[in-house]
C-alpha angles and dihedrals in degrees: 000000000000091000089054092050091048091050091049091050092050091048091050092048092048091048092051091047092052091048092052091048091049092048092051089065095053107104118237097241096174099055093046093049093044093049092048093044093049091049091051090048089056091050091047089055089060093055133083106235128178112249092237093055121125086228090065093049100040104033095079122150115274118241112264091215105119092196088069104049120202104212094192132357109253091219128146110271096012129114130172138210125238090275092059095251121134106255104161130049117179114171096151116150092010096129091240123164124194145069139285093237092108097035109128099236093156093052097044096057091139094065111128097168124039117177125173100148124149098023133105103261113153141178127049127328103245119240088236087081084087088072090072092088095161095055115131099163129038126173120173095150124143097028132110101250114158140185132045120332103246114249089228089071088068090062093063115111092238089068097044097060123101120219 
């Protein structure tokens, strides 16, 4: 009887250990999406946006209730990867005016596509753009950016490929 109890205890301990190991590999979708969404909300607050813009109506704060995870914000111009991280931002032709000074480059490191064409962005492109190491598509055309193109932009993988 004691051998059976000992075997059951070992099996239970092994099962719990395997469960904890498996759970440690599950990505934390909610915190990534919330952190990215909050960072984009802060950047949005620095921009001039027409009142009738889809950004105004769809970029609403995400619920902070962790029991109801939001895998990806269903905001205009936003798409996410399978891990729930924002990987595409397309705000082209959105009549936006502002700068990239408060853009959360360090938080949106999973961006693969970054499109801001045909808006009224101005000022320099910050050197932090080099933090977007996964970028494969960049379109800032038809804006009023000024200043020197930061050298860090040349380190992005989209510029190191040969055709």
